Backbone as a ProteinNet text record, in pm:
[ID]
protein_1_A
[PRIMARY]
MNVERKEFTLRIPDGVKAIEYGAFLMCKSLQEVVLGNGIKKIDGVAFDSCRKLKSITIPKSVTQIGENAFQYCGSLTINIEADSIPKTWDLDWNPDERPVKFINKP
[TERTIARY]
-2622.5	-2647.1	-2520.6	-2533.9	-2421.5	-2431.6	-2339.1	-2339.7	-2240.7	-2286.6	-2201.2	-2135.3	-2003.2	-1930.5	-1898.5	-1888.3	-1855.7	-1710.4	-1684.7	-1547.8	-1469	-1337.9	-1257.5	-1115.2	-1047.4	-906.8	-825.6	-718.2	-628.1	-506.6	-479	-361.7	-264.4	-147.1	-42.2	49.6	63	143.4	293.8	365.4	508.4	592.4	555.1	635.2	632.3	538.5	527.2	636.9	707.1	820	783.4	680	646.8	497.7	449.6	315.4	337.4	289.1	317.7	242.9	287.4	232.9	80.9	8	-137.1	-213.9	-152.4	-213.8	-354.1	-375.8	-505.8	-566.5	-530.4	-580	-733.1	-788.4	-933.9	-1011.1	-951.1	-1019.7	-1113	-1237.2	-1332.9	-1374	-1356.7	-1402.8	-1289.6	-1166.6	-1051	-1046.2	-1044.2	-1049.1	-917.6	-848	-725.1	-629.8	-498.1	-396.1	-298.1	-275	-177	-70.1	50.5	159.5	245.1	283.6	374.2	514.2	592.7	726.3	828	805.9	903.6	894.9	794	774	885.3	936.9	1047.7	1004.2	904.5	872.9	721.6	678.1	541.1	555.8	513.1	530.9	436.5	462.1	381.7	234.1	151.1	4.6	-55.2	17.3	-29.2	-166.1	-189.1	-315.5	-385.4	-351.8	-409.2	-561.9	-627.6	-773.6	-851.4	-789.5	-861.3	-924.2	-1034.9	-1092.5	-1143	-1172.2	-1217.5	-1103.6	-983.8	-868	-838.7	-840.9	-822.3	-687.2	-628.3	-506.9	-417.7	-287.5	-186.7	-67.5	-8.3	114.6	225.4	329.4	440.7	556	593.4	700.8	839.2	935.1	1073.5	1135.4	1086.4	1144.1	1123.6	1030.2	1001.4	1112.2	1184.5	1295.1	1260.6	1152.7	1112.7	961.4	921.5	781.2	781.1	701.2	697.4	610.7	618.6	547.4	396.2	331.6	185.1	124.3	199.6	151	19.5	-0.6	-120.1	-198.4	-192.2	-262.3	-414.3	-485.2	-632.1	-688.9	-617.7	-666.5	-701.5	-811.4	-845.5	-868.9	-891.5	-917.9	-799.4	-689	-577.3	-486.9	-450.8	-340.6	-234.9	-110.8	-0.9	86	95.4	178.9	307.7	421.2	551	632.4	677.1	758.5	904.7	931.6	1067.5	1072.5	1193.4	1211.1	1191.5	1210.7	1198.1	1169.1	1140	1111.9	1244.1	1260.8	1384.9	1409.9	1533.8	1572.4	1550.6	1532.1	1511.2	1366.2	1275.3	1136.4	1124.6	1039.4	1017.7	972.3	1016.2	980.1	829	758.4	612.8	536.6	586.4	518.9	385.4	375.7	256.3	218.1	175	156	46.1	-51.1	-160.5	-130.3	-8	39.8	-57.3	-94.4	-178.4	-99.8	-168	-98.5	-8.2	110.6	207.4	239	234.3	270.8	388.6	491	607	590.9	606.8	590.5	723	774.7	897.4	861.8	888.7	865.3	1000.7	1007.6	1136.4	1176.9
1423.9	1282.1	1207.7	1116.2	1037	898	866	737.7	645.2	530.8	431.1	347.8	339.4	262.7	123.3	31.4	-106.3	-114.8	-192.2	-212.8	-284.9	-252.6	-311.2	-340.3	-424.3	-458	-380.1	-316.4	-241	-327.2	-348.8	-427.1	-333.6	-316.3	-231.8	-323	-300.6	-390.1	-383.4	-487.2	-500.6	-382.4	-315.9	-206.3	-76.3	-63	60.1	61.7	175.3	187.4	257.8	343.2	419.9	450.9	463.4	514.7	652.1	753.1	892	937.8	1048.4	1109.3	1129	1070.6	1087.4	1024.7	932.9	878	820.4	753.6	691.8	745.1	865.1	931.4	931.6	882.5	879.5	801.9	701.1	616.1	524.4	562.2	501.4	359.1	316.1	183.6	82.6	126.2	38.2	-64.6	-192.7	-300.6	-379.1	-395.1	-474.1	-413	-421.7	-372.7	-486	-511.6	-610.3	-533.9	-530.2	-454.2	-542.3	-490.6	-561.1	-568.6	-661.6	-685.7	-576.4	-491.4	-388.2	-261.8	-251	-126.7	-107.6	15.9	49.5	141.8	227.5	333.9	353.1	368	408.6	540	647.1	780.5	802.9	909	944.9	959.9	932.3	935.2	871.3	779.5	715.6	649.1	584.9	516	571.7	690.7	755.8	761.2	725.4	733.2	642.1	532.7	429.2	336	376.5	312.2	169.6	132.2	-4.1	-95.8	-41.2	-120.8	-227.1	-352.6	-465	-532.5	-527.7	-604.5	-539.8	-539.4	-501.6	-593.4	-639.1	-717.8	-636.2	-610.7	-527.6	-619.1	-618.7	-707.1	-662	-752.9	-724.5	-608	-581	-474.9	-335	-318.6	-186.6	-149.1	-43.1	2.2	128.7	196.7	318.9	323.5	359	390.2	520.2	616.4	748.9	758.7	872.5	901.5	891	825.5	812.8	746.3	659.3	594.1	519.6	465.5	385.4	439.8	569.5	632.5	624.2	601	593.8	483.8	373.6	254.7	151.8	173.5	99.5	-49.7	-99.2	-242	-314.9	-245.8	-295.7	-394	-502.1	-590.4	-575.8	-552.5	-529.3	-654.6	-712.8	-830.3	-784.1	-822.5	-778.9	-901.4	-903.9	-1015.2	-992.1	-1002.6	-982.8	-1038.9	-1045.5	-1093.9	-984.6	-859	-745	-619.1	-510.4	-383.7	-317.9	-283.9	-219.1	-86.7	-59.6	63.4	188.3	172.9	287.5	334.7	262.2	305.3	413.7	511.4	618	558.5	617.8	567.5	570	661.6	672.7	621.2	519.4	465.6	399.7	349.9	280.8	342.4	469.8	541.6	486.5	417.7	362.3	220.7	174.6	42	-69.1	-67.7	-174	-304.6	-419.4	-546.6	-571.5	-624.2	-654.9	-803.4	-869.1	-1010.3	-1020	-1094.3	-1113.8	-1245.3	-1236.3	-1352	-1373.6	-1494.1	-1525.3	-1602.4	-1540.1	-1607.7	-1648	-1766.9	-1813.3	-1732.8
-528.5	-539.4	-496.6	-403.3	-356.2	-417.7	-504.7	-574.3	-505.1	-460.5	-397.2	-507.3	-502	-604	-552.2	-643.8	-611.3	-566.2	-461.6	-415	-524	-532.4	-638.8	-593.5	-673.4	-654	-756.3	-710.4	-796.4	-825.9	-954.9	-996.5	-1066.8	-1006.7	-1064.3	-1145.8	-1276.7	-1360.9	-1329.7	-1373.2	-1346.3	-1395.1	-1500.7	-1556.3	-1477.3	-1383.5	-1305.3	-1199	-1187.2	-1094	-963.9	-964.3	-844.5	-837.9	-715.2	-689.9	-629.3	-697.1	-661	-536.1	-482.5	-361	-372.7	-280	-275.5	-390.8	-464.3	-585.4	-563	-452.2	-425.4	-295.8	-258.7	-139.4	-137.4	-28.5	-7.5	-114.8	-170.1	-267.9	-188.7	-181	-88.7	-122.9	-245.5	-286.1	-301	-280	-296.3	-183.9	-221.3	-122.9	-115.1	-227	-229.4	-331.1	-301.4	-394.4	-421.8	-551	-595.1	-672.6	-617.5	-679.7	-768.3	-884.5	-974.7	-915.9	-965	-909.8	-937.1	-1034.6	-1068.1	-984.1	-901.6	-826.5	-723.2	-716.6	-626.4	-513	-540.1	-445.2	-431.3	-304.7	-273.4	-198.4	-259.2	-201.7	-83.2	-9.7	106.6	73.7	169.6	164.2	38	-22.4	-146.1	-129.1	-14.8	10.4	134.9	174.1	292.4	282.5	390.7	404.1	309.2	267.5	190.7	293.8	347.5	465.8	442.6	319.9	291.1	246.5	236	193.5	298.1	255.3	346.7	332.2	211.7	188.5	83.5	113.1	14.3	36.1	-73.2	-65.5	-129.7	-50.7	-96.1	-136.5	-265.6	-312.1	-263.6	-271.1	-229.2	-305.1	-423.6	-506.7	-448.6	-353.7	-295.5	-197.2	-231.3	-146.5	-68.1	-107.2	-38	-18.7	103.2	130.3	208.7	162.9	222.6	346.6	409.6	532.7	513.2	608.6	613.3	489.7	426.4	304.5	326.6	448.1	477	596.5	618.2	729.4	710.5	817.7	819.3	729.9	723.7	653.5	761.1	829.7	949.9	935.8	816	794.6	732.4	713.3	632.3	706	634.2	671.7	562.8	603.3	509.4	503	383.1	360.7	293.9	351.1	299.1	259.6	133.1	83.5	123	251.9	303.5	445.4	501.1	638	741.1	697.7	788.7	707.4	777.7	711.6	671.3	544.2	500.5	573.4	604.4	674.7	590.9	461.4	371.9	369.1	435.2	443.1	549.2	527	623.6	757.9	867.4	1000.1	1024.4	959.3	974.8	853	787.2	669.7	708.9	832	881.6	1016.6	1017.9	1143.6	1233.6	1177.4	1256.5	1304.9	1275.4	1316	1276.5	1149	1093.8	1098.2	1106.1	1113.9	993	1019.7	915.4	920.6	803.7	792.7	697.2	736.3	650.1	575.3	443.3	354.6	283.8	291.3	218.3	93	-21	-149.4	-206.4	-260.2	-317.4	-439.8
[MASK]
++++++++++++++++++++++++++++++++++++++++++++++++++++++++++++++++++++++++++++++++++++++++++++++++++++++++++

């Protein structure tokens, strides 16, 4: 039996420091991710193959993003609260070259 799940928004609270390797791998119903301000690290393949994922906003507090963190997320737009991509992020953090928007928050 194949049960279709309702699409949902994932809200990571401010106290969380990291999203572990493959944490939401192939999460088929994930549509949006809202990250808390305390998060420092998004490990590799954390959101790999989340094909319905449309939006994530990455706060300035994120200093590390692992390899292929957003691979095969064909509908995704990545919003980054910074002027540029930090040099500490893996070179292949966005291997499918999904659109990136830079947002400056005061």
